[in-house]
C-alpha positions as CSV (number, residue, x, y, z in Angstrom):
1,M,79.6,38.1,-43.1
2,L,79.4,39.2,-46.7
3,D,81.2,37.5,-49.4
4,T,84.4,39.5,-50.2
5,K,84.2,38.9,-53.9
6,N,80.6,39.8,-54.7
7,G,79.5,41.5,-51.4
8,K,76.8,38.8,-50.6
9,K,76.0,36.9,-47.4
10,P,77.1,33.2,-47.5
11,P,74.3,30.5,-47.4
12,T,73.3,29.1,-44.1
13,N,73.3,25.4,-43.1
14,E,69.5,25.1,-43.7
15,E,69.8,26.6,-47.2
16,V,72.6,24.2,-47.9
17,S,70.5,21.3,-46.8
18,V,67.6,22.4,-49.0
19,F,69.9,22.8,-52.0
20,Q,71.3,19.4,-51.5
21,S,67.8,17.9,-51.5
22,L,66.8,19.6,-54.8
23,P,67.3,17.7,-58.1
24,A,70.4,18.4,-60.1
25,E,68.3,19.9,-62.9
26,T,67.2,22.7,-60.7
27,L,70.7,23.8,-60.0
28,I,71.8,24.0,-63.6
29,Q,72.5,27.5,-64.5
30,R,70.6,29.0,-67.4
31,P,72.0,31.4,-69.9
32,K,72.2,35.0,-68.6
33,H,69.7,36.2,-71.1
34,H,67.0,34.0,-69.3
35,K,66.7,36.2,-66.2
36,F,63.0,35.8,-65.5
37,P,63.1,32.0,-64.6
38,L,66.1,32.5,-62.4
39,V,64.2,35.1,-60.4
40,W,61.3,32.7,-59.8
41,G,63.8,29.9,-58.8
42,G,65.4,32.2,-56.2
43,T,62.0,33.1,-54.7
44,I,61.1,29.4,-54.3
45,L,64.4,28.7,-52.6
46,L,63.9,31.5,-50.1
47,L,60.3,30.2,-49.3
48,L,61.6,26.7,-48.7
49,S,64.4,28.0,-46.5
50,S,61.9,30.0,-44.3
51,F,59.6,26.9,-43.9
52,L,62.6,24.7,-42.7
53,I,63.6,27.4,-40.2
54,F,60.0,27.5,-38.8
55,I,59.9,23.7,-38.4
56,T,63.2,23.6,-36.5
57,S,62.0,26.4,-34.2
58,Q,59.0,24.2,-33.0
59,S,61.2,21.3,-31.8
60,G,60.7,22.5,-28.2
61,R,57.0,21.8,-28.3
62,N,56.7,18.8,-30.6
63,S,59.3,16.0,-30.4
64,L,61.0,15.8,-33.8
65,I,63.4,13.0,-34.5
66,D,65.1,11.8,-37.6
67,V,64.2,8.7,-39.6
68,P,66.5,5.8,-38.9
69,N,70.2,6.1,-39.8
70,S,69.9,9.9,-40.3
71,P,72.6,12.0,-38.6
72,S,71.2,14.5,-36.1
73,N,72.4,17.0,-33.5
74,Q,71.5,17.1,-29.9
75,S,68.3,19.1,-30.5
76,G,66.9,16.5,-32.8
77,T,67.1,18.7,-35.9
78,A,68.2,16.9,-39.0
79,L,71.3,18.2,-40.6
80,N,72.5,17.5,-44.1
81,T,69.7,15.0,-44.9
82,N,67.3,14.5,-47.7
83,E,64.4,13.4,-45.4
84,P,62.0,15.9,-43.6
85,P,61.7,15.6,-39.7
86,I,58.9,13.4,-38.3
87,E,56.4,14.6,-35.6
88,I,55.6,12.2,-32.7
89,L,52.5,13.0,-30.6
90,P,51.9,11.8,-27.0
91,V,48.5,10.1,-26.7
92,E,46.3,8.5,-24.0
93,T,45.3,4.9,-24.8
94,Q,43.1,2.3,-23.3
95,P,43.3,-1.5,-23.8
96,I,40.0,-3.1,-24.8
97,Q,38.5,-6.5,-23.8
98,L,35.8,-8.4,-25.5
99,V,32.5,-8.7,-23.5
100,D,29.7,-11.1,-24.2
101,S,26.9,-9.2,-22.4
102,R,25.8,-5.8,-21.2
103,Q,23.7,-4.6,-18.3
104,S,20.6,-2.7,-19.2
105,S,18.4,-0.9,-16.6
106,R,14.7,-0.7,-17.0
107,T,12.1,0.8,-14.7
108,Y,8.8,-0.9,-13.9
109,T,5.8,0.7,-12.2
110,G,3.4,-0.9,-9.7
111,E,1.2,0.0,-6.8
112,I,1.5,0.1,-3.0
113,V,-1.1,-2.1,-1.4
114,A,-1.8,-3.1,2.2
115,R,-0.6,-6.6,3.0
116,R,-4.0,-7.4,4.3
117,S,-7.3,-5.6,3.6
118,S,-10.8,-7.0,4.0
119,D,-14.5,-6.1,3.5
120,L,-16.1,-7.3,6.7
121,G,-19.7,-8.6,6.8
122,F,-21.9,-10.8,9.0
123,E,-22.1,-14.5,8.3
124,R,-25.9,-14.5,8.8
125,S,-28.9,-12.3,8.1
126,G,-30.5,-10.0,10.7
127,K,-31.0,-6.4,11.8
128,V,-28.0,-4.3,12.8
129,I,-28.7,-3.0,16.3
130,Q,-25.2,-1.8,17.3
131,I,-22.2,-0.2,15.6
132,N,-19.2,0.6,17.8
133,V,-16.6,2.1,15.4
134,D,-16.4,4.6,12.5
135,Q,-14.2,5.0,9.5
136,G,-10.7,6.3,10.1
137,Q,-10.6,4.6,13.6
138,R,-7.8,2.2,14.5
139,V,-8.8,-1.0,16.0
140,K,-7.0,-4.0,17.5
141,A,-7.6,-7.7,16.5
142,G,-10.7,-9.0,18.2
143,T,-12.4,-5.6,18.8
144,L,-16.2,-5.8,18.6
145,L,-17.3,-3.7,15.6
146,A,-21.0,-4.3,15.2
147,R,-23.9,-6.6,16.4
148,L,-27.1,-8.1,15.1
149,G,-30.4,-8.6,17.0
150,T,-30.7,-12.0,18.7
151,S,-34.3,-12.0,20.2
152,G,-35.5,-14.7,17.9
153,L,-32.4,-16.8,18.4
154,E,-32.7,-16.5,22.2
155,A,-36.3,-17.7,22.1
156,S,-35.4,-20.7,20.1
157,R,-32.6,-21.4,22.5
158,S,-35.0,-21.4,25.5
159,E,-37.3,-23.8,23.7
160,L,-34.5,-26.2,22.9
161,L,-33.3,-26.1,26.4
162,A,-36.7,-27.1,27.7
163,Q,-37.0,-30.0,25.2
164,R,-33.6,-31.2,26.2
165,A,-34.5,-31.1,29.9
166,Q,-37.6,-33.2,29.2
167,A,-35.8,-35.7,27.1
168,V,-33.1,-36.1,29.7
169,A,-35.7,-36.8,32.4
170,E,-37.4,-39.4,30.3
171,L,-34.0,-41.0,29.6
172,K,-33.3,-41.2,33.3
173,E,-36.7,-42.7,34.0
174,M,-36.1,-45.4,31.3
175,Q,-32.7,-46.2,32.7
176,A,-34.1,-46.5,36.3
177,G,-37.1,-48.7,35.4
178,S,-40.9,-48.4,36.1
179,R,-42.2,-47.4,39.5
180,P,-45.0,-49.4,41.3
181,E,-47.5,-46.6,41.1
182,T,-46.9,-46.3,37.4
183,I,-47.6,-50.0,37.0
184,A,-50.8,-49.7,39.1
185,A,-52.0,-46.8,37.0
186,A,-51.4,-48.8,33.8
187,R,-53.4,-51.8,35.2
188,A,-56.3,-49.5,36.2
189,N,-56.3,-48.0,32.7
190,L,-56.4,-51.4,31.2
191,A,-59.3,-52.6,33.4
192,Q,-61.4,-49.5,32.5
193,A,-60.8,-50.0,28.8
194,V,-61.8,-53.6,29.0
195,A,-65.0,-52.8,30.9
196,E,-66.0,-50.2,28.4
197,L,-65.3,-52.6,25.6
198,K,-67.6,-55.3,27.2
199,E,-70.3,-52.8,27.8
200,R,-70.3,-51.7,24.2
201,Q,-70.2,-55.3,22.9
202,A,-73.2,-56.3,25.2
203,G,-75.3,-53.4,24.1
204,P,-77.3,-50.9,26.2
205,R,-79.4,-52.2,29.2
206,A,-83.1,-51.5,29.5
207,E,-82.7,-49.4,32.7
208,T,-80.1,-47.3,30.8
209,I,-82.5,-46.6,28.0
210,A,-85.3,-45.8,30.5
211,A,-82.9,-43.4,32.4
212,A,-82.0,-41.7,29.1
213,R,-85.6,-41.3,28.1
214,A,-86.5,-39.8,31.5
215,N,-83.6,-37.4,31.2
216,V,-84.8,-36.2,27.8
217,T,-88.4,-35.7,29.2
218,E,-87.1,-33.7,32.1
219,L,-84.9,-31.5,29.9
220,D,-87.8,-30.9,27.6
221,K,-89.9,-29.6,30.4
222,Q,-87.2,-27.4,31.7
223,L,-86.7,-26.0,28.2
224,E,-90.5,-25.2,28.0
225,L,-90.3,-23.4,31.4
226,S,-87.3,-21.4,30.3
227,R,-89.1,-20.2,27.2
228,K,-92.2,-19.0,29.1
229,K,-89.9,-17.2,31.5
230,Q,-88.2,-15.5,28.5
231,N,-91.6,-14.4,27.1
232,R,-92.6,-12.8,30.4
233,R,-89.3,-10.9,30.7
234,Q,-89.6,-9.8,27.1
235,S,-93.0,-8.2,27.9
236,L,-91.6,-6.6,31.1
237,Y,-88.6,-5.3,29.2
238,S,-90.9,-3.7,26.6
239,E,-92.8,-1.9,29.4
240,G,-89.5,-0.8,31.0
241,A,-90.1,-2.8,34.2
242,I,-86.8,-4.7,34.0
243,S,-83.3,-4.2,32.7
244,R,-81.8,-5.5,29.5
245,E,-79.5,-7.7,31.6
246,Q,-82.4,-9.6,33.1
247,L,-83.8,-10.3,29.7
248,D,-80.4,-11.6,28.4
249,E,-80.2,-14.0,31.3
250,A,-83.6,-15.5,30.3
251,I,-82.5,-15.8,26.7
252,T,-79.2,-17.5,27.7
253,E,-81.0,-20.0,29.9
254,V,-83.2,-21.0,27.0
255,S,-80.1,-21.7,24.8
256,A,-78.4,-23.8,27.5
257,Q,-81.5,-25.9,28.2
258,K,-81.9,-26.5,24.4
259,A,-78.2,-27.7,24.1
260,R,-78.6,-30.1,27.1
261,L,-81.8,-31.5,25.5
262,D,-80.1,-32.1,22.2
263,Q,-77.3,-34.0,23.9
264,A,-79.6,-36.1,25.9
265,Q,-81.7,-36.9,22.8
266,S,-78.6,-37.9,20.9
267,Q,-77.6,-40.3,23.7
268,L,-81.0,-41.8,23.7
269,N,-81.0,-42.3,20.0
270,E,-77.6,-44.0,20.2
271,L,-78.9,-46.4,22.9
272,L,-82.0,-47.2,20.9
273,A,-79.9,-48.0,17.8
274,G,-77.2,-50.0,19.6
275,T,-73.4,-49.5,19.7
276,R,-71.8,-48.9,16.2
277,P,-69.0,-51.3,15.0
278,E,-66.4,-48.6,14.5
279,R,-66.7,-47.5,18.1
280,I,-66.2,-51.1,19.2
281,E,-63.1,-51.4,17.1
282,A,-61.7,-48.1,18.5
283,Q,-62.3,-49.4,22.0
284,K,-60.5,-52.6,21.2
285,A,-57.5,-50.6,19.9
286,R,-57.5,-48.7,23.2
287,V,-57.5,-52.0,25.2
288,D,-54.6,-53.3,23.1
289,Q,-52.6,-50.1,23.7
290,A,-53.2,-50.2,27.4
291,Q,-52.2,-53.9,27.6
292,K,-49.0,-53.1,25.7
293,Q,-48.0,-50.3,28.0
294,L,-48.6,-52.5,31.0
295,D,-46.5,-55.3,29.5
296,E,-43.6,-52.9,28.9
297,L,-43.8,-51.6,32.4
298,L,-43.8,-55.1,33.8
299,A,-40.9,-56.2,31.6
300,G,-38.9,-53.1,32.1
301,T,-37.7,-50.5,29.4
302,R,-36.2,-52.1,26.3
303,P,-32.5,-51.2,25.4
304,E,-33.4,-49.9,22.0
305,R,-35.8,-47.4,23.5
306,I,-33.1,-46.2,25.8
307,E,-30.7,-45.8,22.8
308,A,-33.4,-43.9,20.9
309,Q,-33.9,-41.6,23.8
310,K,-30.2,-41.0,24.0
311,A,-30.1,-40.1,20.3
312,R,-32.9,-37.6,20.8
313,V,-30.9,-35.9,23.6
314,D,-27.9,-35.8,21.3
315,Q,-29.9,-34.3,18.6
316,L,-31.2,-31.6,20.9
317,D,-27.6,-30.9,21.9
318,A,-26.5,-30.5,18.3
319,S,-29.4,-28.1,17.7
320,L,-28.3,-26.1,20.7
321,G,-24.7,-26.0,19.4
322,K,-25.8,-24.8,16.0
323,L,-27.9,-22.2,17.7
324,K,-25.0,-21.1,19.8
325,L,-22.9,-20.7,16.7
326,D,-25.7,-18.6,15.0
327,I,-25.7,-16.3,18.1
328,K,-22.0,-16.0,17.9
329,K,-22.3,-15.0,14.2
330,T,-24.4,-12.0,15.2
331,T,-21.2,-10.2,16.4
332,L,-18.7,-8.8,14.0
333,K,-15.1,-8.5,15.3
334,A,-11.8,-7.2,13.7
335,P,-9.8,-10.1,12.3
336,F,-6.5,-8.2,12.6
337,S,-5.2,-4.8,13.9
338,G,-5.8,-2.0,11.4
339,T,-7.7,1.1,10.4
340,I,-11.4,1.2,9.4
341,S,-11.2,2.6,5.8
342,R,-14.9,2.7,5.2
343,R,-18.2,2.2,7.0
344,W,-21.0,0.9,4.7
345,V,-24.2,0.7,6.9
346,D,-25.8,2.3,9.9
347,E,-28.0,1.0,12.8
348,G,-31.3,-0.4,11.7
349,T,-30.0,-1.8,8.4
350,V,-31.4,-5.3,7.6
351,V,-28.8,-7.7,6.3
352,S,-30.8,-10.0,4.1
353,T,-28.1,-12.3,2.7
354,A,-25.2,-13.6,4.8
355,G,-21.8,-12.4,3.5
356,S,-23.2,-10.4,0.5
357,Q,-23.3,-7.0,2.1
358,P,-20.1,-5.5,3.6
359,I,-20.4,-3.6,6.9
360,F,-16.8,-2.3,7.2
361,S,-13.6,-2.2,5.1
362,I,-10.4,-2.6,7.1
363,V,-6.7,-2.1,6.1
364,E,-3.9,-3.6,8.2
365,D,-1.6,-1.2,10.0
366,G,2.2,-1.3,9.7
367,A,2.4,-3.7,6.8
368,V,2.5,-2.5,3.2
369,E,3.9,-4.1,0.1
370,A,4.3,-3.3,-3.6
371,N,2.8,-5.3,-6.5
372,I,4.8,-4.7,-9.6
373,G,4.4,-6.4,-13.0
374,I,7.6,-7.3,-14.8
375,P,8.4,-9.5,-17.8
376,V,9.0,-13.2,-17.2
377,S,12.6,-13.0,-18.4
378,A,13.3,-10.3,-15.8
379,A,11.4,-12.2,-13.0
380,S,13.5,-15.3,-13.6
381,Q,16.6,-13.3,-12.6
382,L,15.2,-12.4,-9.2
383,Q,15.6,-14.5,-6.0
384,L,13.2,-14.7,-3.1
385,G,14.5,-12.7,-0.2
386,S,16.8,-10.5,-2.2
387,T,16.9,-6.8,-1.4
388,L,16.0,-4.2,-4.0
389,P,15.7,-0.3,-4.0
390,L,12.1,0.9,-4.5
391,K,11.3,4.5,-5.4
392,I,8.0,5.8,-4.0
393,G,7.4,9.5,-4.8
394,Q,10.7,11.3,-4.3
395,K,12.1,8.9,-1.7
396,T,13.8,5.5,-2.2
397,Y,13.0,2.6,0.2
398,T,14.6,-0.8,0.8
399,S,12.3,-3.6,-0.2
400,Q,12.6,-7.4,-0.1
401,V,11.3,-9.9,-2.7
402,S,8.5,-11.7,-0.8
403,S,7.0,-13.7,-3.6
404,I,6.6,-14.0,-7.4
405,L,3.1,-14.9,-8.4
406,P,3.0,-17.8,-10.9
407,E,0.1,-16.6,-13.0
408,L,0.7,-14.5,-16.1
409,D,-1.4,-11.4,-16.6
410,S,-3.3,-11.8,-19.8
411,D,-3.4,-8.0,-20.5
412,T,0.1,-7.0,-19.7
413,R,1.8,-10.3,-20.3
414,T,3.8,-9.8,-17.1
415,V,4.0,-11.6,-13.7
416,T,3.5,-9.9,-10.4
417,V,6.4,-9.5,-8.0
418,V,5.4,-8.8,-4.4
419,L,8.0,-6.6,-2.6
420,K,7.7,-6.3,1.2
421,L,8.6,-3.0,2.7
422,D,10.0,-2.3,6.2
423,P,7.2,-1.7,8.8
424,A,8.7,1.8,9.4
425,A,7.8,2.7,5.8
426,A,4.1,2.4,6.6
427,R,4.3,5.7,8.4
428,T,5.1,7.6,5.2
429,V,3.7,5.3,2.5
430,A,0.0,4.9,1.9
431,P,-1.8,2.2,-0.1
432,G,-2.6,3.3,-3.7
433,Q,0.7,5.2,-4.3
434,L,2.8,4.4,-7.3
435,A,6.1,2.6,-6.9
436,Q,9.0,2.3,-9.3
437,L,11.4,-0.6,-9.5
438,E,14.6,-0.3,-11.5
439,L,16.2,-3.6,-12.5
440,A,19.5,-4.3,-14.3
441,Q,19.1,-7.0,-16.9
442,S,21.9,-8.9,-18.5
443,I,21.6,-8.8,-22.4
444,A,23.7,-11.1,-24.5
445,T,25.7,-8.7,-26.8
446,S,29.3,-9.2,-28.0
447,G,31.5,-6.1,-28.4
448,Y,34.0,-3.7,-26.8
449,W,33.4,-0.8,-24.4
450,L,34.9,2.6,-25.5
451,P,34.6,6.1,-24.1
452,T,32.7,8.4,-26.5
453,T,35.9,10.6,-26.7
454,A,37.5,7.8,-28.7
455,L,35.1,8.1,-31.6
456,V,35.6,10.1,-34.8
457,P,33.0,10.5,-37.6
458,G,33.4,8.0,-40.4
459,V,32.0,7.7,-43.9
460,R,28.4,7.1,-44.8
461,G,27.2,7.8,-41.2
462,L,29.6,5.3,-39.6
463,W,32.0,5.8,-36.8
464,S,35.7,5.1,-36.4
465,C,38.4,5.0,-33.8
466,Y,42.2,5.1,-33.8
467,V,44.3,2.2,-32.5
468,L,48.0,1.7,-32.1
469,G,49.4,-0.2,-35.1
470,E,52.9,-1.5,-35.7
471,A,55.7,-0.3,-33.5
472,V,58.4,1.8,-35.2
473,P,62.0,1.4,-33.8
474,L,63.0,5.1,-34.1
475,K,66.3,6.2,-32.5
476,S,66.5,9.6,-30.9
477,P,67.5,11.1,-27.6
478,I,63.9,12.3,-27.1
479,A,62.4,8.8,-27.9
480,Q,65.0,6.9,-26.0
481,G,63.4,4.1,-23.9
482,K,59.9,4.7,-25.4
483,T,58.2,2.8,-28.2
484,T,56.7,4.7,-31.1
485,F,53.6,3.4,-33.0
486,R,51.9,4.2,-36.2
487,V,48.2,5.1,-35.9
488,E,45.6,2.9,-37.7
489,R,42.0,3.8,-38.3
490,T,39.2,1.2,-37.7
491,D,35.5,1.5,-38.5
492,V,33.1,0.4,-35.7
493,E,29.3,0.1,-35.3
494,I,27.7,1.5,-32.1
495,L,25.5,-1.0,-30.4
496,Y,24.6,0.7,-27.1
497,Q,25.4,3.9,-25.2
498,E,25.2,4.6,-21.5
499,D,26.8,6.6,-18.7
500,D,30.3,5.6,-17.8
501,P,30.0,3.7,-14.4
502,S,33.5,4.9,-13.4
503,G,32.4,8.5,-14.1
504,T,35.8,9.2,-15.8
505,H,34.6,9.9,-19.3
506,G,30.9,10.7,-18.8
507,Q,29.5,8.4,-21.5
508,R,30.7,5.2,-23.0
509,V,29.6,3.1,-26.0
510,L,29.5,-0.6,-26.8
511,V,30.9,-1.1,-30.4
512,R,31.8,-3.9,-32.7
513,G,34.0,-4.0,-35.8
514,T,37.5,-5.3,-36.7
515,L,38.9,-4.6,-33.3
516,Q,40.8,-7.4,-31.5
517,P,41.0,-8.1,-27.7
518,G,44.0,-6.2,-26.2
519,D,44.1,-3.5,-28.9
520,Q,45.2,-0.1,-27.6
521,V,42.6,2.5,-28.5
522,I,43.4,6.2,-28.5
523,I,40.8,7.9,-26.3
524,S,41.6,11.6,-26.4
525,G,42.9,14.3,-28.7
526,M,41.3,12.9,-31.9
527,H,41.4,16.3,-33.7
528,R,45.3,16.1,-33.8
529,I,45.5,12.6,-35.2
530,V,45.4,11.2,-38.7
531,P,46.0,7.7,-40.0
532,G,49.7,6.9,-40.3
533,Q,50.6,9.4,-37.5
534,F,53.5,8.5,-35.3
535,V,52.5,8.5,-31.6
536,R,53.7,7.3,-28.3
537,P,51.5,6.3,-25.4
538,I,51.7,8.6,-22.3
539,K,52.0,5.6,-20.0
540,Q,54.3,2.8,-21.1
């Protein structure tokens, strides 16, 4: 409606409120001749009125309440007050707790190896005469792989068996005692030795010397006759009357007659010179030996000789045992079931030094493990028998901590952890493949976990977050039953960033600063919030 006096529209409630909030000096009327300032004043009043109308129209989306003790209507719009309306934003918060450590995952790389692999060789030297397997072939434990020649060892074995049989026979004879015929033979041997000794001591008899001379004369005549016969046959052979064989017979007969003559002459000379002293001493020694043998036979075999013979039999048995072991070493057998990974020699190769030359390389089947080097600090957190995931290629297998080697690798400064894989993994895993072990380590770090959505850029490259400060007891139908807080800004330092284990926020960070355990941190909608803002948590 227009004013009846001047034809103008009366002021609205909002315009009245604005006029009431202006200082009194603004409302003082100026003289009429100052029209220009009055026009500007009216323009400013109209702009302020439009702004207040816009603010009140947004009360449906943003909760607007009055400051304490301010009169308000049911819509929350302040009426007849000097204070502007206050905006309260709903926010999502999260309480924080202080942690003293964090988990860090690191990946360590190692190699898949067979649990047992060996280079097989003979324990003695010899010539390879038989090879039964080839590389790539699977064998069972105890399978004969190769053999060396044993001809020399078999000959030595036969010789030792014969010596043992003789020694055993002598031992039995000693244990049974001397037989009568053996004693009689020993007595006859002694008598003959004594007679020869007496004959040599007495010197040669005259008839012996005469017989020796007659023998020399007879042999000389026969030699002369043989020479004449040789001369005649030589002439006949020259004329072609006889064969060469007949001539050779005459020549041979001359040589034989001369040898017999020389021997007879030597005996005659010895008889003429008498028996030499050294021959008499030698005959005395023979008599003593014969007497000793007869005495032993009459007294029976002494116990020490029997023991010595037993020792000889035992020695031969030991030699036979060693030879049997050497023959056994000429065969090469598989120590465990596996696959021949390489064949090093062929038949005919001579193995010169025992154990120095490999014949086969064998890898055990169905048993593989991973050797992975990790730092000592990480190894101390592992327990024997614990189960760990092991990545080989594009597949992850279950492994068990079998052992932790005590020695530190001087190059990598790590210790080796042996992880045993399930036998079924041997079908798809081969020795030599790379294996990756991911371990979660506990690192002592004090701080608070926050989602990355709670961070806002700070000054000088730092970061900040917003926390709920002091509670403000505002009264309004909209805020009834809900607590309102004033936002405070806190600078933080980021220590570590990782994926959020819960998967809710994607990433999370470990921070430290002036935060306190139990603080409520705003975790979303950072672009709408400024320090001092009034907010209320969504969940109370």
